[in-house]
C-alpha positions as a printed NumPy array, in Angstrom:
array([[ 46.969, -25.529,  35.72 ],
       [ 47.133, -24.289,  39.462],
       [ 44.314, -21.816,  38.196],
       [ 42.089, -24.268,  36.902],
       [ 42.37 , -26.501,  39.989],
       [ 41.62 , -23.391,  42.219],
       [ 38.534, -22.487,  39.773],
       [ 37.393, -26.034,  40.06 ],
       [ 37.539, -25.846,  43.608],
       [ 35.217, -22.883,  43.95 ],
       [ 38.181, -20.428,  44.8  ],
       [ 38.482, -17.171,  42.743],
       [ 41.705, -15.471,  42.138],
       [ 40.99 , -11.86 ,  42.4  ],
       [ 43.132,  -9.437,  40.319],
       [ 42.093,  -5.877,  40.627],
       [ 43.498,  -4.54 ,  37.449],
       [ 41.923,  -7.489,  35.292],
       [ 38.483,  -6.97 ,  37.062],
       [ 38.739,  -3.283,  35.907],
       [ 39.667,  -4.36 ,  32.395],
       [ 36.685,  -6.748,  32.137],
       [ 34.355,  -4.324,  33.673],
       [ 35.231,  -2.005,  31.025],
       [ 35.105,  -4.495,  28.295],
       [ 31.646,  -5.475,  29.548],
       [ 30.571,  -1.67 ,  29.488],
       [ 32.127,  -1.092,  25.988],
       [ 30.312,  -4.295,  24.646],
       [ 26.959,  -3.309,  26.057],
       [ 27.186,   0.269,  24.706],
       [ 27.951,  -1.197,  21.265],
       [ 24.893,  -3.459,  21.553],
       [ 22.607,  -0.698,  22.594],
       [ 24.19 ,   1.391,  19.755],
       [ 23.639,  -1.232,  17.228],
       [ 20.06 ,  -2.042,  18.467],
       [ 19.442,   1.617,  18.35 ],
       [ 20.572,   1.949,  14.7  ],
       [ 18.214,  -1.157,  13.893],
       [ 15.252,   0.363,  15.547],
       [ 15.987,   3.865,  13.436],
       [ 16.38 ,   1.992,  10.351],
       [ 13.121,  -0.008,  10.848],
       [ 11.16 ,   3.214,  11.53 ],
       [ 12.605,   5.024,   8.689],
       [ 11.581,   2.056,   6.292],
       [  8.324,   1.863,   7.833],
       [  7.748,   5.512,   7.253],
       [  8.965,   5.084,   3.542],
       [  6.539,   1.934,   2.971],
       [  3.831,   3.891,   4.43 ],
       [  4.3  ,   7.161,   2.315],
       [  4.42 ,   5.197,  -0.874],
       [  1.255,   3.124,   0.029],
       [ -0.443,   6.422,   1.09 ],
       [ -0.98 ,   5.218,   4.674],
       [  0.598,   8.154,   6.988],
       [ -0.743,   6.779,  10.142],
       [  1.931,   6.338,  12.681],
       [  2.296,   3.05 ,  14.377],
       [  2.286,   2.584,  18.011],
       [  5.685,   1.443,  18.31 ],
       [  6.964,   4.86 ,  16.565],
       [  9.11 ,   7.028,  18.756],
       [  9.546,  10.668,  18.032],
       [ 13.06 ,  11.498,  16.453],
       [ 14.962,  14.261,  15.339],
       [ 14.123,  13.401,  11.674],
       [ 10.544,  13.63 ,  11.832],
       [  8.649,  14.381,   8.781],
       [  5.4  ,  15.866,   8.25 ],
       [  2.95 ,  13.687,   6.205],
       [  1.537,  14.971,   3.051],
       [ -1.872,  16.583,   3.056],
       [ -4.785,  14.48 ,   1.995],
       [ -5.956,  15.782,  -1.258],
       [ -9.797,  16.071,  -1.11 ],
       [-10.031,  16.074,  -4.84 ],
       [ -8.218,  12.603,  -5.337],
       [-10.366,   9.775,  -6.289],
       [ -7.862,   6.766,  -6.509],
       [-10.538,   4.075,  -5.941],
       [-13.032,   5.376,  -8.67 ],
       [-10.12 ,   5.797, -10.981],
       [ -8.94 ,   2.095, -10.389],
       [-12.685,   0.883, -10.783],
       [-12.839,   2.749, -14.332],
       [ -9.68 ,   1.248, -15.41 ],
       [-10.946,  -2.268, -14.556],
       [-14.545,  -1.758, -15.963],
       [-12.622,  -0.407, -19.124],
       [-10.36 ,  -3.605, -19.363],
       [-13.591,  -5.638, -18.872],
       [-15.543,  -3.906, -21.894],
       [-12.544,  -4.11 , -23.978],
       [-12.074,  -7.896, -23.146],
       [-15.773,  -8.559, -23.774],
       [-15.375,  -7.032, -27.09 ],
       [-12.165,  -9.157, -28.007],
       [-13.736, -12.505, -26.701],
       [-17.015, -11.975, -28.508],
       [-19.089, -11.584, -25.275],
       [-20.133,  -8.146, -26.239],
       [-21.646,  -6.891, -29.455],
       [-20.676,  -3.492, -30.84 ],
       [-23.827,  -2.022, -29.894],
       [-23.511,  -3.285, -26.315],
       [-19.751,  -2.19 , -26.235],
       [-20.906,   1.224, -27.196],
       [-23.769,   1.832, -24.85 ],
       [-21.428,   0.416, -21.875],
       [-18.667,   2.904, -22.841],
       [-21.218,   5.69 , -23.066],
       [-22.185,   4.983, -19.727],
       [-18.643,   4.798, -18.482],
       [-17.979,   8.288, -19.996],
       [-21.057,   9.823, -18.236],
       [-19.555,   8.726, -14.891],
       [-16.106,  10.146, -16.097],
       [-18.137,  13.588, -16.72 ],
       [-20.064,  13.147, -13.492],
       [-16.521,  12.819, -11.677],
       [-15.19 ,  15.79 , -13.393],
       [-18.162,  17.889, -12.365],
       [-17.557,  16.876,  -8.697],
       [-13.896,  17.75 ,  -8.92 ],
       [-14.641,  21.294, -10.633],
       [-15.174,  23.022,  -7.022],
       [-12.055,  21.678,  -5.67 ],
       [-13.272,  19.03 ,  -3.086],
       [-15.168,  15.796,  -3.866],
       [-17.863,  15.643,  -1.093],
       [-19.058,  12.297,   0.634],
       [-22.317,  12.621,  -1.153],
       [-20.695,  13.183,  -4.6  ],
       [-18.434,  10.247,  -3.949],
       [-21.535,   8.047,  -2.619],
       [-23.359,   8.77 ,  -5.958],
       [-20.186,   8.176,  -8.257],
       [-19.758,   4.819,  -6.587],
       [-23.153,   4.166,  -6.855],
       [-23.162,   4.775, -10.855],
       [-19.953,   2.435, -10.901],
       [-21.808,  -0.409,  -9.301],
       [-24.685,  -0.101, -11.655],
       [-22.329,   0.037, -14.655],
       [-20.428,  -2.929, -13.255],
       [-23.643,  -4.919, -13.004],
       [-24.431,  -3.766, -16.525],
       [-21.094,  -4.898, -18.082],
       [-21.495,  -8.47 , -16.222],
       [-25.231,  -8.679, -17.432],
       [-24.42 ,  -7.68 , -21.126],
       [-21.209, -10.013, -21.142],
       [-23.37 , -12.917, -20.063],
       [-26.437, -12.726, -21.889],
       [-27.12 , -14.81 , -24.839],
       [-25.931, -12.526, -27.511],
       [-22.883, -13.027, -29.12 ],
       [-20.921, -10.758, -31.632],
       [-20.898, -12.188, -34.979],
       [-17.751, -13.709, -36.188],
       [-16.001, -11.994, -39.045],
       [-16.484, -13.608, -42.348],
       [-13.365, -14.574, -44.374],
       [-13.209, -13.051, -47.655],
       [-13.15 , -15.51 , -50.727]])
């Protein structure tokens, strides 16, 4: 109680041993906080790196610091065509859906599939030398855009696939 009255009056009772213990405790607490924050930052950097590698983005962020566990990013494959592959899958699905819904006749679907096959062969030829150049990618993308327009045009024209007749 006497200590509370002195504290309220603004007096401070100085105990050298207590001050040393409190300063040690503060230093210990500060070092623990710094350790935890450092561990969190390291975990965030590792998580970011893992996510970037999975998505194919290997560009380091400006907040990434150098660490002892640095990994080298995988070399970019000059022969990879992921955008073209994805577009080909989408267009194949669009043709299949058009046939199923009756928006494409058999003849139209056959013609569109032939166009897609020619693009696949063009892509294969571009990959044959080990590198798909900018010009080759540009030409393939141009052909893919044309094929996409052709699919849309054929799906929305007036022709409909005749419905199957029921057998008597």
